[in-house]
All heavy atoms as a GROMACS GRO file, in nm:
protein
  602
    1MET      N    1   1.438  -0.132   0.109
    1MET     CA    2   1.292  -0.153   0.116
    1MET      C    3   1.250  -0.241  -0.004
    1MET      O    4   1.290  -0.208  -0.119
    1MET     CB    5   1.220  -0.019   0.115
    1MET     CG    6   1.069  -0.030   0.121
    1MET     SD    7   0.987   0.128   0.114
    1MET     CE    8   1.036   0.198   0.270
    2ILE      N    9   1.178  -0.347   0.022
    2ILE     CA   10   1.128  -0.432  -0.080
    2ILE      C   11   0.981  -0.419  -0.094
    2ILE      O   12   0.909  -0.434   0.004
    2ILE     CB   13   1.168  -0.579  -0.053
    2ILE    CG1   14   1.318  -0.592  -0.053
    2ILE    CG2   15   1.111  -0.671  -0.162
    2ILE    CD1   16   1.370  -0.734  -0.007
    3ILE      N   17   0.934  -0.386  -0.217
    3ILE     CA   18   0.792  -0.365  -0.237
    3ILE      C   19   0.749  -0.463  -0.344
    3ILE      O   20   0.811  -0.474  -0.448
    3ILE     CB   21   0.764  -0.223  -0.279
    3ILE    CG1   22   0.819  -0.123  -0.175
    3ILE    CG2   23   0.617  -0.199  -0.306
    3ILE    CD1   24   0.811   0.022  -0.220
    4LYS      N   25   0.640  -0.536  -0.314
    4LYS     CA   26   0.585  -0.633  -0.411
    4LYS      C   27   0.444  -0.590  -0.451
    4LYS      O   28   0.359  -0.548  -0.367
    4LYS     CB   29   0.583  -0.770  -0.354
    4LYS     CG   30   0.723  -0.825  -0.321
    4LYS     CD   31   0.722  -0.964  -0.265
    4LYS     CE   32   0.859  -1.005  -0.231
    4LYS     NZ   33   0.871  -1.145  -0.200
    5ILE      N   34   0.422  -0.603  -0.583
    5ILE     CA   35   0.288  -0.577  -0.638
    5ILE      C   36   0.243  -0.711  -0.684
    5ILE      O   37   0.300  -0.778  -0.770
    5ILE     CB   38   0.294  -0.480  -0.756
    5ILE    CG1   39   0.353  -0.343  -0.716
    5ILE    CG2   40   0.152  -0.464  -0.814
    5ILE    CD1   41   0.380  -0.252  -0.828
    6LEU      N   42   0.134  -0.755  -0.620
    6LEU     CA   43   0.073  -0.887  -0.656
    6LEU      C   44  -0.045  -0.861  -0.746
    6LEU      O   45  -0.139  -0.788  -0.711
    6LEU     CB   46   0.027  -0.965  -0.533
    6LEU     CG   47   0.131  -1.037  -0.451
    6LEU    CD1   48   0.243  -0.953  -0.410
    6LEU    CD2   49   0.062  -1.111  -0.338
    7GLY      N   50  -0.046  -0.921  -0.868
    7GLY     CA   51  -0.150  -0.908  -0.959
    7GLY      C   52  -0.113  -0.960  -1.097
    7GLY      O   53   0.007  -0.973  -1.128
    8ALA      N   54  -0.213  -0.995  -1.175
    8ALA     CA   55  -0.188  -1.061  -1.306
    8ALA      C   56  -0.163  -0.964  -1.424
    8ALA      O   57  -0.181  -1.005  -1.533
    8ALA     CB   58  -0.307  -1.155  -1.336
    9GLY      N   59  -0.120  -0.844  -1.392
    9GLY     CA   60  -0.092  -0.752  -1.498
    9GLY      C   61  -0.211  -0.677  -1.555
    9GLY      O   62  -0.209  -0.620  -1.664
   10CYS      N   63  -0.320  -0.672  -1.480
   10CYS     CA   64  -0.442  -0.605  -1.520
   10CYS      C   65  -0.420  -0.451  -1.517
   10CYS      O   66  -0.322  -0.405  -1.458
   10CYS     CB   67  -0.558  -0.645  -1.432
   10CYS     SG   68  -0.539  -0.591  -1.260
   11PRO      N   69  -0.509  -0.372  -1.574
   11PRO     CA   70  -0.500  -0.233  -1.566
   11PRO      C   71  -0.487  -0.174  -1.426
   11PRO      O   72  -0.412  -0.078  -1.400
   11PRO     CB   73  -0.626  -0.181  -1.638
   11PRO     CG   74  -0.663  -0.287  -1.736
   11PRO     CD   75  -0.628  -0.416  -1.658
   12LYS      N   76  -0.560  -0.230  -1.332
   12LYS     CA   77  -0.553  -0.189  -1.191
   12LYS      C   78  -0.409  -0.209  -1.138
   12LYS      O   79  -0.355  -0.122  -1.067
   12LYS     CB   80  -0.651  -0.257  -1.107
   12LYS     CG   81  -0.792  -0.214  -1.120
   12LYS     CD   82  -0.884  -0.284  -1.023
   12LYS     CE   83  -1.026  -0.238  -1.039
   12LYS     NZ   84  -1.119  -0.304  -0.939
   13CYS      N   85  -0.349  -0.323  -1.173
   13CYS     CA   86  -0.213  -0.351  -1.125
   13CYS      C   87  -0.115  -0.251  -1.185
   13CYS      O   88  -0.022  -0.207  -1.119
   13CYS     CB   89  -0.175  -0.493  -1.162
   13CYS     SG   90  -0.281  -0.620  -1.091
   14GLU      N   91  -0.135  -0.216  -1.309
   14GLU     CA   92  -0.051  -0.116  -1.377
   14GLU      C   93  -0.065   0.020  -1.313
   14GLU      O   94   0.035   0.089  -1.296
   14GLU     CB   95  -0.083  -0.112  -1.524
   14GLU     CG   96  -0.043  -0.235  -1.597
   14GLU     CD   97  -0.088  -0.242  -1.741
   14GLU    OE1   98  -0.139  -0.140  -1.794
   14GLU    OE2   99  -0.076  -0.347  -1.805
   15ASN      N  100  -0.184   0.053  -1.268
   15ASN     CA  101  -0.206   0.182  -1.202
   15ASN      C  102  -0.138   0.186  -1.065
   15ASN      O  103  -0.090   0.285  -1.023
   15ASN     CB  104  -0.354   0.214  -1.189
   15ASN     CG  105  -0.412   0.253  -1.321
   15ASN    OD1  106  -0.349   0.307  -1.407
   15ASN    ND2  107  -0.541   0.232  -1.337
   16VAL      N  108  -0.145   0.069  -0.994
   16VAL     CA  109  -0.070   0.062  -0.864
   16VAL      C  110   0.077   0.088  -0.885
   16VAL      O  111   0.140   0.163  -0.816
   16VAL     CB  112  -0.093  -0.074  -0.795
   16VAL    CG1  113   0.001  -0.089  -0.676
   16VAL    CG2  114  -0.240  -0.091  -0.755
   17GLU      N  115   0.132   0.021  -0.988
   17GLU     CA  116   0.278   0.043  -1.017
   17GLU      C  117   0.308   0.183  -1.052
   17GLU      O  118   0.407   0.240  -1.007
   17GLU     CB  119   0.320  -0.055  -1.127
   17GLU     CG  120   0.467  -0.045  -1.160
   17GLU     CD  121   0.511  -0.142  -1.267
   17GLU    OE1  122   0.426  -0.200  -1.341
   17GLU    OE2  123   0.633  -0.159  -1.279
   18LYS      N  124   0.219   0.244  -1.128
   18LYS     CA  125   0.240   0.386  -1.172
   18LYS      C  126   0.239   0.479  -1.048
   18LYS      O  127   0.328   0.559  -1.030
   18LYS     CB  128   0.129   0.429  -1.269
   18LYS     CG  129   0.134   0.574  -1.308
   18LYS     CD  130   0.015   0.603  -1.398
   18LYS     CE  131  -0.008   0.751  -1.405
   18LYS     NZ  132  -0.138   0.783  -1.460
   19ASN      N  133   0.137   0.462  -0.964
   19ASN     CA  134   0.123   0.543  -0.841
   19ASN      C  135   0.244   0.520  -0.747
   19ASN      O  136   0.296   0.610  -0.684
   19ASN     CB  137  -0.007   0.520  -0.773
   19ASN     CG  138  -0.128   0.576  -0.849
   19ASN    OD1  139  -0.105   0.650  -0.950
   19ASN    ND2  140  -0.246   0.542  -0.812
   20LEU      N  141   0.287   0.393  -0.739
   20LEU     CA  142   0.398   0.357  -0.650
   20LEU      C  143   0.526   0.430  -0.700
   20LEU      O  144   0.600   0.482  -0.620
   20LEU     CB  145   0.418   0.208  -0.649
   20LEU     CG  146   0.535   0.154  -0.570
   20LEU    CD1  147   0.531   0.191  -0.426
   20LEU    CD2  148   0.548   0.000  -0.590
   21ASN      N  149   0.552   0.418  -0.832
   21ASN     CA  150   0.668   0.486  -0.885
   21ASN      C  151   0.673   0.636  -0.864
   21ASN      O  152   0.774   0.694  -0.833
   21ASN     CB  153   0.684   0.454  -1.037
   21ASN     CG  154   0.731   0.308  -1.059
   21ASN    OD1  155   0.808   0.255  -0.985
   21ASN    ND2  156   0.680   0.251  -1.161
   22ILE      N  157   0.556   0.698  -0.873
   22ILE     CA  158   0.542   0.840  -0.848
   22ILE      C  159   0.577   0.871  -0.704
   22ILE      O  160   0.655   0.962  -0.673
   22ILE     CB  161   0.405   0.895  -0.886
   22ILE    CG1  162   0.386   0.892  -1.038
   22ILE    CG2  163   0.388   1.038  -0.832
   22ILE    CD1  164   0.241   0.913  -1.084
   23ALA      N  165   0.516   0.793  -0.610
   23ALA     CA  166   0.542   0.814  -0.469
   23ALA      C  167   0.684   0.796  -0.434
   23ALA      O  168   0.741   0.872  -0.357
   23ALA     CB  169   0.456   0.722  -0.389
   24ILE      N  170   0.746   0.691  -0.484
   24ILE     CA  171   0.890   0.660  -0.453
   24ILE      C  172   0.978   0.778  -0.505
   24ILE      O  173   1.065   0.820  -0.436
   24ILE     CB  174   0.931   0.529  -0.518
   24ILE    CG1  175   0.868   0.417  -0.435
   24ILE    CG2  176   1.083   0.517  -0.516
   24ILE    CD1  177   0.891   0.280  -0.496
   25GLU      N  178   0.947   0.826  -0.626
   25GLU     CA  179   1.030   0.930  -0.684
   25GLU      C  180   1.012   1.060  -0.600
   25GLU      O  181   1.111   1.128  -0.571
   25GLU     CB  182   0.985   0.954  -0.833
   25GLU     CG  183   1.070   1.057  -0.901
   25GLU     CD  184   1.035   1.074  -1.042
   25GLU    OE1  185   1.005   0.972  -1.110
   25GLU    OE2  186   1.038   1.188  -1.092
   26GLU      N  187   0.887   1.092  -0.565
   26GLU     CA  188   0.862   1.218  -0.493
   26GLU      C  189   0.924   1.212  -0.350
   26GLU      O  190   0.970   1.315  -0.305
   26GLU     CB  191   0.711   1.246  -0.480
   26GLU     CG  192   0.651   1.286  -0.610
   26GLU     CD  193   0.504   1.316  -0.606
   26GLU    OE1  194   0.444   1.307  -0.496
   26GLU    OE2  195   0.444   1.348  -0.709
   27LEU      N  196   0.928   1.097  -0.289
   27LEU     CA  197   0.991   1.081  -0.157
   27LEU      C  198   1.140   1.057  -0.164
   27LEU      O  199   1.202   1.049  -0.058
   27LEU     CB  200   0.918   0.970  -0.080
   27LEU     CG  201   0.775   0.997  -0.042
   27LEU    CD1  202   0.714   0.871   0.016
   27LEU    CD2  203   0.762   1.113   0.054
   28ASN      N  204   1.190   1.032  -0.282
   28ASN     CA  205   1.334   0.997  -0.302
   28ASN      C  206   1.372   0.874  -0.219
   28ASN      O  207   1.470   0.881  -0.141
   28ASN     CB  208   1.421   1.120  -0.272
   28ASN     CG  209   1.558   1.104  -0.326
   28ASN    OD1  210   1.580   1.025  -0.425
   28ASN    ND2  211   1.655   1.165  -0.258
   29ILE      N  212   1.296   0.772  -0.226
   29ILE     CA  213   1.318   0.646  -0.151
   29ILE      C  214   1.386   0.544  -0.241
   29ILE      O  215   1.349   0.526  -0.353
   29ILE     CB  216   1.183   0.586  -0.097
   29ILE    CG1  217   1.124   0.680   0.006
   29ILE    CG2  218   1.203   0.449  -0.046
   29ILE    CD1  219   0.992   0.639   0.059
   30ASP      N  220   1.482   0.478  -0.181
   30ASP     CA  221   1.548   0.366  -0.254
   30ASP      C  222   1.470   0.239  -0.226
   30ASP      O  223   1.464   0.195  -0.109
   30ASP     CB  224   1.695   0.353  -0.201
   30ASP     CG  225   1.765   0.243  -0.278
   30ASP    OD1  226   1.736   0.219  -0.396
   30ASP    OD2  227   1.862   0.190  -0.219
   31ALA      N  228   1.404   0.185  -0.327
   31ALA     CA  229   1.322   0.064  -0.305
   31ALA      C  230   1.341  -0.029  -0.423
   31ALA      O  231   1.366   0.011  -0.541
   31ALA     CB  232   1.176   0.106  -0.295
   32GLN      N  233   1.330  -0.157  -0.385
   32GLN     CA  234   1.331  -0.262  -0.489
   32GLN      C  235   1.185  -0.305  -0.512
   32GLN      O  236   1.119  -0.349  -0.421
   32GLN     CB  237   1.411  -0.376  -0.441
   32GLN     CG  238   1.416  -0.500  -0.530
   32GLN     CD  239   1.490  -0.613  -0.471
   32GLN    OE1  240   1.568  -0.599  -0.382
   32GLN    NE2  241   1.465  -0.732  -0.525
   33ILE      N  242   1.140  -0.290  -0.637
   33ILE     CA  243   0.998  -0.328  -0.673
   33ILE      C  244   0.997  -0.461  -0.745
   33ILE      O  245   1.071  -0.477  -0.843
   33ILE     CB  246   0.935  -0.218  -0.757
   33ILE    CG1  247   0.934  -0.085  -0.683
   33ILE    CG2  248   0.792  -0.258  -0.798
   33ILE    CD1  249   0.885   0.032  -0.765
   34GLU      N  250   0.914  -0.550  -0.695
   34GLU     CA  251   0.901  -0.679  -0.758
   34GLU      C  252   0.753  -0.694  -0.796
   34GLU      O  253   0.664  -0.672  -0.716
   34GLU     CB  254   0.940  -0.794  -0.662
   34GLU     CG  255   1.084  -0.789  -0.620
   34GLU     CD  256   1.113  -0.893  -0.512
   34GLU    OE1  257   1.037  -0.991  -0.496
   34GLU    OE2  258   1.222  -0.883  -0.453
   35LYS      N  259   0.727  -0.747  -0.916
   35LYS     CA  260   0.597  -0.778  -0.962
   35LYS      C  261   0.574  -0.929  -0.954
   35LYS      O  262   0.650  -1.005  -1.008
   35LYS     CB  263   0.572  -0.724  -1.103
   35LYS     CG  264   0.571  -0.575  -1.113
   35LYS     CD  265   0.576  -0.527  -1.254
   35LYS     CE  266   0.444  -0.552  -1.324
   35LYS     NZ  267   0.437  -0.490  -1.460
   36VAL      N  268   0.471  -0.970  -0.887
   36VAL     CA  269   0.435  -1.110  -0.870
   36VAL      C  270   0.305  -1.129  -0.952
   36VAL      O  271   0.200  -1.085  -0.909
   36VAL     CB  272   0.420  -1.154  -0.727
   36VAL    CG1  273   0.379  -1.299  -0.720
   36VAL    CG2  274   0.543  -1.120  -0.642
   37GLU      N  275   0.317  -1.193  -1.064
   37GLU     CA  276   0.202  -1.204  -1.159
   37GLU      C  277   0.140  -1.350  -1.167
   37GLU      O  278   0.033  -1.367  -1.217
   37GLU     CB  279   0.240  -1.156  -1.294
   37GLU     CG  280   0.269  -1.008  -1.293
   37GLU     CD  281   0.313  -0.951  -1.426
   37GLU    OE1  282   0.352  -1.027  -1.519
   37GLU    OE2  283   0.294  -0.830  -1.447
   38GLU      N  284   0.218  -1.448  -1.125
   38GLU     CA  285   0.175  -1.589  -1.132
   38GLU      C  286   0.072  -1.614  -1.023
   38GLU      O  287   0.106  -1.596  -0.901
   38GLU     CB  288   0.289  -1.680  -1.129
   38GLU     CG  289   0.391  -1.649  -1.235
   38GLU     CD  290   0.434  -1.768  -1.315
   38GLU    OE1  291   0.389  -1.881  -1.286
   38GLU    OE2  292   0.522  -1.750  -1.403
   39LEU      N  293  -0.042  -1.672  -1.060
   39LEU     CA  294  -0.148  -1.697  -0.960
   39LEU      C  295  -0.102  -1.789  -0.850
   39LEU      O  296  -0.133  -1.764  -0.729
   39LEU     CB  297  -0.267  -1.758  -1.032
   39LEU     CG  298  -0.392  -1.778  -0.949
   39LEU    CD1  299  -0.445  -1.651  -0.886
   39LEU    CD2  300  -0.501  -1.848  -1.028
   40VAL      N  301  -0.023  -1.890  -0.876
   40VAL     CA  302   0.025  -1.983  -0.775
   40VAL      C  303   0.110  -1.903  -0.669
   40VAL      O  304   0.096  -1.930  -0.553
   40VAL     CB  305   0.108  -2.094  -0.839
   40VAL    CG1  306   0.174  -2.182  -0.731
   40VAL    CG2  307   0.022  -2.179  -0.929
   41GLU      N  308   0.187  -1.815  -0.715
   41GLU     CA  309   0.278  -1.737  -0.626
   41GLU      C  310   0.192  -1.638  -0.543
   41GLU      O  311   0.216  -1.614  -0.425
   41GLU     CB  312   0.385  -1.658  -0.702
   41GLU     CG  313   0.490  -1.749  -0.766
   41GLU     CD  314   0.561  -1.831  -0.661
   41GLU    OE1  315   0.605  -1.775  -0.558
   41GLU    OE2  316   0.579  -1.955  -0.683
   42ILE      N  317   0.092  -1.577  -0.606
   42ILE     CA  318   0.003  -1.484  -0.540
   42ILE      C  319  -0.068  -1.552  -0.424
   42ILE      O  320  -0.075  -1.500  -0.311
   42ILE     CB  321  -0.094  -1.418  -0.638
   42ILE    CG1  322  -0.019  -1.324  -0.736
   42ILE    CG2  323  -0.203  -1.337  -0.562
   42ILE    CD1  324  -0.100  -1.276  -0.850
   43VAL      N  325  -0.117  -1.670  -0.450
   43VAL     CA  326  -0.196  -1.750  -0.351
   43VAL      C  327  -0.107  -1.786  -0.227
   43VAL      O  328  -0.149  -1.787  -0.114
   43VAL     CB  329  -0.257  -1.871  -0.411
   43VAL    CG1  330  -0.317  -1.966  -0.309
   43VAL    CG2  331  -0.362  -1.834  -0.513
   44LYS      N  332   0.025  -1.802  -0.249
   44LYS     CA  333   0.116  -1.833  -0.142
   44LYS      C  334   0.122  -1.719  -0.040
   44LYS      O  335   0.156  -1.745   0.074
   44LYS     CB  336   0.257  -1.857  -0.199
   44LYS     CG  337   0.271  -1.988  -0.271
   44LYS     CD  338   0.416  -2.005  -0.321
   44LYS     CE  339   0.429  -2.137  -0.403
   44LYS     NZ  340   0.565  -2.156  -0.453
   45TYR      N  341   0.085  -1.605  -0.081
   45TYR     CA  342   0.083  -1.484   0.013
   45TYR      C  343  -0.050  -1.485   0.093
   45TYR      O  344  -0.069  -1.392   0.172
   45TYR     CB  345   0.107  -1.354  -0.060
   45TYR     CG  346   0.244  -1.334  -0.107
   45TYR    CD1  347   0.282  -1.373  -0.238
   45TYR    CD2  348   0.338  -1.281  -0.029
   45TYR    CE1  349   0.412  -1.357  -0.283
   45TYR    CE2  350   0.471  -1.257  -0.074
   45TYR     CZ  351   0.506  -1.298  -0.204
   45TYR     OH  352   0.632  -1.285  -0.247
   46GLY      N  353  -0.143  -1.575   0.064
   46GLY     CA  354  -0.270  -1.578   0.131
   46GLY      C  355  -0.364  -1.472   0.076
   46GLY      O  356  -0.460  -1.426   0.144
   47VAL      N  357  -0.336  -1.423  -0.042
   47VAL     CA  358  -0.412  -1.314  -0.104
   47VAL      C  359  -0.508  -1.373  -0.208
   47VAL      O  360  -0.471  -1.456  -0.290
   47VAL     CB  361  -0.317  -1.212  -0.168
   47VAL    CG1  362  -0.390  -1.118  -0.257
   47VAL    CG2  363  -0.233  -1.147  -0.067
   48MET      N  364  -0.633  -1.333  -0.200
   48MET     CA  365  -0.732  -1.380  -0.296
   48MET      C  366  -0.786  -1.265  -0.384
   48MET      O  367  -0.856  -1.284  -0.479
   48MET     CB  368  -0.852  -1.442  -0.225
   48MET     CG  369  -0.812  -1.561  -0.139
   48MET     SD  370  -0.717  -1.682  -0.234
   48MET     CE  371  -0.837  -1.804  -0.263
   49THR      N  372  -0.753  -1.143  -0.352
   49THR     CA  373  -0.790  -1.026  -0.430
   49THR      C  374  -0.666  -0.946  -0.470
   49THR      O  375  -0.572  -0.932  -0.392
   49THR     CB  376  -0.885  -0.932  -0.350
   49THR    OG1  377  -0.824  -0.892  -0.233
   49THR    CG2  378  -1.016  -1.003  -0.322
   50THR      N  379  -0.669  -0.898  -0.593
   50THR     CA  380  -0.559  -0.820  -0.644
   50THR      C  381  -0.618  -0.690  -0.700
   50THR      O  382  -0.737  -0.687  -0.727
   50THR     CB  383  -0.483  -0.893  -0.759
   50THR    OG1  384  -0.572  -0.923  -0.859
   50THR    CG2  385  -0.416  -1.019  -0.702
   51PRO      N  386  -0.541  -0.585  -0.714
   51PRO     CA  387  -0.401  -0.588  -0.681
   51PRO      C  388  -0.375  -0.575  -0.532
   51PRO      O  389  -0.455  -0.529  -0.457
   51PRO     CB  390  -0.349  -0.456  -0.749
   51PRO     CG  391  -0.469  -0.370  -0.758
   51PRO     CD  392  -0.592  -0.461  -0.770
   52THR      N  393  -0.259  -0.628  -0.492
   52THR     CA  394  -0.217  -0.623  -0.349
   52THR      C  395  -0.074  -0.561  -0.350
   52THR      O  396   0.008  -0.590  -0.428
   52THR     CB  397  -0.213  -0.759  -0.288
   52THR    OG1  398  -0.350  -0.807  -0.287
   52THR    CG2  399  -0.160  -0.756  -0.143
   53LEU      N  400  -0.051  -0.471  -0.254
   53LEU     CA  401   0.080  -0.405  -0.239
   53LEU      C  402   0.135  -0.447  -0.103
   53LEU      O  403   0.072  -0.426  -0.001
   53LEU     CB  404   0.065  -0.253  -0.243
   53LEU     CG  405   0.186  -0.170  -0.249
   53LEU    CD1  406   0.269  -0.194  -0.371
   53LEU    CD2  407   0.154  -0.023  -0.242
   54ILE      N  408   0.256  -0.507  -0.109
   54ILE     CA  409   0.320  -0.556   0.009
   54ILE      C  410   0.454  -0.474   0.024
   54ILE      O  411   0.531  -0.465  -0.066
   54ILE     CB  412   0.354  -0.706  -0.003
   54ILE    CG1  413   0.226  -0.780  -0.015
   54ILE    CG2  414   0.434  -0.756   0.117
   54ILE    CD1  415   0.244  -0.933  -0.033
   55ILE      N  416   0.474  -0.420   0.141
   55ILE     CA  417   0.595  -0.344   0.173
   55ILE      C  418   0.667  -0.409   0.282
   55ILE      O  419   0.610  -0.425   0.395
   55ILE     CB  420   0.563  -0.197   0.203
   55ILE    CG1  421   0.488  -0.132   0.087
   55ILE    CG2  422   0.690  -0.121   0.239
   55ILE    CD1  423   0.436   0.008   0.116
   56ASP      N  424   0.793  -0.449   0.256
   56ASP     CA  425   0.873  -0.524   0.351
   56ASP      C  426   0.799  -0.635   0.424
   56ASP      O  427   0.799  -0.650   0.544
   56ASP     CB  428   0.931  -0.427   0.458
   56ASP     CG  429   1.042  -0.336   0.392
   56ASP    OD1  430   1.103  -0.375   0.290
   56ASP    OD2  431   1.063  -0.222   0.442
   57GLY      N  432   0.731  -0.720   0.342
   57GLY     CA  433   0.661  -0.833   0.393
   57GLY      C  434   0.523  -0.809   0.456
   57GLY      O  435   0.460  -0.908   0.496
   58GLU      N  436   0.478  -0.690   0.462
   58GLU     CA  437   0.349  -0.656   0.523
   58GLU      C  438   0.251  -0.605   0.421
   58GLU      O  439   0.281  -0.513   0.346
   58GLU     CB  440   0.370  -0.552   0.634
   58GLU     CG  441   0.246  -0.522   0.715
   58GLU     CD  442   0.270  -0.422   0.823
   58GLU    OE1  443   0.384  -0.411   0.873
   58GLU    OE2  444   0.173  -0.359   0.865
   59ILE      N  445   0.135  -0.670   0.416
   59ILE     CA  446   0.028  -0.622   0.320
   59ILE      C  447  -0.023  -0.489   0.367
   59ILE      O  448  -0.068  -0.469   0.480
   59ILE     CB  449  -0.087  -0.729   0.311
   59ILE    CG1  450  -0.034  -0.857   0.257
   59ILE    CG2  451  -0.202  -0.669   0.231
   59ILE    CD1  452  -0.135  -0.974   0.261
   60LYS      N  453  -0.013  -0.391   0.271
   60LYS     CA  454  -0.058  -0.256   0.299
   60LYS      C  455  -0.191  -0.224   0.230
   60LYS      O  456  -0.270  -0.152   0.284
   60LYS     CB  457   0.046  -0.158   0.259
   60LYS     CG  458   0.177  -0.170   0.336
   60LYS     CD  459   0.160  -0.140   0.479
   60LYS     CE  460   0.294  -0.139   0.555
   60LYS     NZ  461   0.284  -0.104   0.694
   61PHE      N  462  -0.207  -0.275   0.110
   61PHE     CA  463  -0.330  -0.247   0.034
   61PHE      C  464  -0.368  -0.376  -0.037
   61PHE      O  465  -0.284  -0.443  -0.093
   61PHE     CB  466  -0.314  -0.138  -0.070
   61PHE     CG  467  -0.277  -0.004  -0.009
   61PHE    CD1  468  -0.143   0.036  -0.012
   61PHE    CD2  469  -0.371   0.078   0.046
   61PHE    CE1  470  -0.110   0.162   0.048
   61PHE    CE2  471  -0.338   0.198   0.102
   61PHE     CZ  472  -0.206   0.241   0.104
   62ARG      N  473  -0.495  -0.406  -0.037
   62ARG     CA  474  -0.549  -0.528  -0.100
   62ARG      C  475  -0.677  -0.498  -0.173
   62ARG      O  476  -0.770  -0.439  -0.116
   62ARG     CB  477  -0.574  -0.635   0.008
   62ARG     CG  478  -0.619  -0.764  -0.040
   62ARG     CD  479  -0.650  -0.860   0.072
   62ARG     NE  480  -0.583  -0.833   0.198
   62ARG     CZ  481  -0.539  -0.929   0.280
   62ARG    NH1  482  -0.568  -1.054   0.252
   62ARG    NH2  483  -0.480  -0.896   0.392
   63GLY      N  484  -0.684  -0.538  -0.301
   63GLY     CA  485  -0.810  -0.522  -0.377
   63GLY      C  486  -0.847  -0.378  -0.417
   63GLY      O  487  -0.959  -0.356  -0.453
   64LYS      N  488  -0.745  -0.290  -0.415
   64LYS     CA  489  -0.778  -0.152  -0.457
   64LYS      C  490  -0.651  -0.085  -0.516
   64LYS      O  491  -0.543  -0.141  -0.499
   64LYS     CB  492  -0.826  -0.066  -0.340
   64LYS     CG  493  -0.722  -0.037  -0.231
   64LYS     CD  494  -0.772   0.055  -0.124
   64LYS     CE  495  -0.735   0.194  -0.154
   64LYS     NZ  496  -0.768   0.296  -0.063
   65VAL      N  497  -0.673   0.024  -0.583
   65VAL     CA  498  -0.563   0.101  -0.633
   65VAL      C  499  -0.542   0.224  -0.541
   65VAL      O  500  -0.618   0.317  -0.547
   65VAL     CB  501  -0.590   0.149  -0.782
   65VAL    CG1  502  -0.473   0.237  -0.832
   65VAL    CG2  503  -0.613   0.034  -0.874
   66PRO      N  504  -0.443   0.213  -0.457
   66PRO     CA  505  -0.424   0.326  -0.364
   66PRO      C  506  -0.365   0.451  -0.440
   66PRO      O  507  -0.293   0.435  -0.540
   66PRO     CB  508  -0.309   0.271  -0.271
   66PRO     CG  509  -0.244   0.165  -0.345
   66PRO     CD  510  -0.343   0.103  -0.439
   67SER      N  511  -0.404   0.565  -0.393
   67SER     CA  512  -0.359   0.687  -0.456
   67SER      C  513  -0.209   0.709  -0.421
   67SER      O  514  -0.152   0.645  -0.332
   67SER     CB  515  -0.440   0.805  -0.408
   67SER     OG  516  -0.412   0.825  -0.266
   68VAL      N  517  -0.147   0.801  -0.491
   68VAL     CA  518  -0.010   0.841  -0.460
   68VAL      C  519   0.002   0.887  -0.314
   68VAL      O  520   0.091   0.842  -0.242
   68VAL     CB  521   0.043   0.949  -0.559
   68VAL    CG1  522   0.179   0.998  -0.517
   68VAL    CG2  523   0.043   0.899  -0.700
   69LYS      N  524  -0.096   0.965  -0.269
   69LYS     CA  525  -0.096   1.014  -0.133
   69LYS      C  526  -0.102   0.899  -0.035
   69LYS      O  527  -0.032   0.900   0.063
   69LYS     CB  528  -0.212   1.112  -0.117
   69LYS     CG  529  -0.219   1.176   0.021
   69LYS     CD  530  -0.333   1.270   0.032
   69LYS     CE  531  -0.338   1.333   0.170
   69LYS     NZ  532  -0.452   1.426   0.180
   70GLU      N  533  -0.188   0.801  -0.059
   70GLU     CA  534  -0.198   0.684   0.032
   70GLU      C  535  -0.074   0.604   0.040
   70GLU      O  536  -0.027   0.565   0.143
   70GLU     CB  537  -0.314   0.596  -0.010
   70GLU     CG  538  -0.453   0.654   0.005
   70GLU     CD  539  -0.563   0.564  -0.052
   70GLU    OE1  540  -0.548   0.523  -0.170
   70GLU    OE2  541  -0.660   0.539   0.022
   71ILE      N  542  -0.011   0.586  -0.076
   71ILE     CA  543   0.118   0.511  -0.082
   71ILE      C  544   0.223   0.586  -0.004
   71ILE      O  545   0.300   0.532   0.069
   71ILE     CB  546   0.158   0.480  -0.227
   71ILE    CG1  547   0.053   0.388  -0.290
   71ILE    CG2  548   0.296   0.419  -0.231
   71ILE    CD1  549   0.071   0.370  -0.442
   72LYS      N  550   0.230   0.719  -0.031
   72LYS     CA  551   0.330   0.799   0.041
   72LYS      C  552   0.310   0.794   0.192
   72LYS      O  553   0.408   0.790   0.267
   72LYS     CB  554   0.321   0.947  -0.007
   72LYS     CG  555   0.379   0.957  -0.148
   72LYS     CD  556   0.354   1.098  -0.209
   72LYS     CE  557   0.439   1.205  -0.149
   72LYS     NZ  558   0.428   1.335  -0.222
   73GLY      N  559   0.186   0.783   0.234
   73GLY     CA  560   0.157   0.776   0.374
   73GLY      C  561   0.214   0.654   0.441
   73GLY      O  562   0.271   0.661   0.548
   74VAL      N  563   0.199   0.537   0.370
   74VAL     CA  564   0.254   0.416   0.430
   74VAL      C  565   0.404   0.406   0.412
   74VAL      O  566   0.472   0.350   0.495
   74VAL     CB  567   0.190   0.284   0.370
   74VAL    CG1  568   0.040   0.278   0.412
   74VAL    CG2  569   0.204   0.267   0.229
   75LEU      N  570   0.460   0.460   0.302
   75LEU     CA  571   0.602   0.460   0.289
   75LEU      C  572   0.676   0.545   0.391
   75LEU      O  573   0.784   0.510   0.434
   75LEU     CB  574   0.643   0.511   0.148
   75LEU     CG  575   0.605   0.416   0.032
   75LEU    CD1  576   0.637   0.490  -0.099
   75LEU    CD2  577   0.678   0.287   0.043
   76THR      N  578   0.618   0.652   0.434
   76THR     CA  579   0.684   0.741   0.532
   76THR      C  580   0.673   0.682   0.669
   76THR      O  581   0.744   0.722   0.763
   76THR     CB  582   0.629   0.879   0.527
   76THR    OG1  583   0.483   0.878   0.549
   76THR    CG2  584   0.659   0.954   0.401
   77LYS      N  585   0.586   0.585   0.692
   77LYS     CA  586   0.569   0.523   0.824
   77LYS      C  587   0.668   0.400   0.843
   77LYS      O  588   0.675   0.344   0.944
   77LYS     CB  589   0.430   0.473   0.849
   77LYS     CG  590   0.335   0.589   0.862
   77LYS     CD  591   0.191   0.537   0.886
   77LYS     CE  592   0.095   0.655   0.892
   77LYS     NZ  593  -0.040   0.611   0.904
   78GLN      N  594   0.739   0.366   0.736
   78GLN     CA  595   0.826   0.248   0.741
   78GLN      C  596   0.954   0.282   0.814
   78GLN      O  597   1.006   0.388   0.815
   78GLN     CB  598   0.863   0.205   0.595
   78GLN     CG  599   0.745   0.152   0.518
   78GLN     CD  600   0.685   0.027   0.575
   78GLN    OE1  601   0.757  -0.065   0.617
   78GLN    NE2  602   0.556   0.021   0.587
   0.00000   0.00000   0.00000
C-alpha cells in the first residue's frame, strides 16, 4: 500500500501524518508513506487544498485533518 501526504509541512500536514501513523500501527498494516511537499508536485495531482491524503493513487481526504478513526475506516476498505 502506498500512501501519500500532500502538503507543505504545515501543522495540519504533521497532524495528518501523526494520525496516519497511529492508524497504520493499530491496524498492523504494511504501508509505504511518502510526503509530497513541493507545490509543483502537489499541483500535478490536481489538488489545490492541503493537506491531502492519497491511498494507492486515490484521493481519500482533501483540505482537512482526518481523525485516526476516519483513516482506519478508509484503510480497512482497501
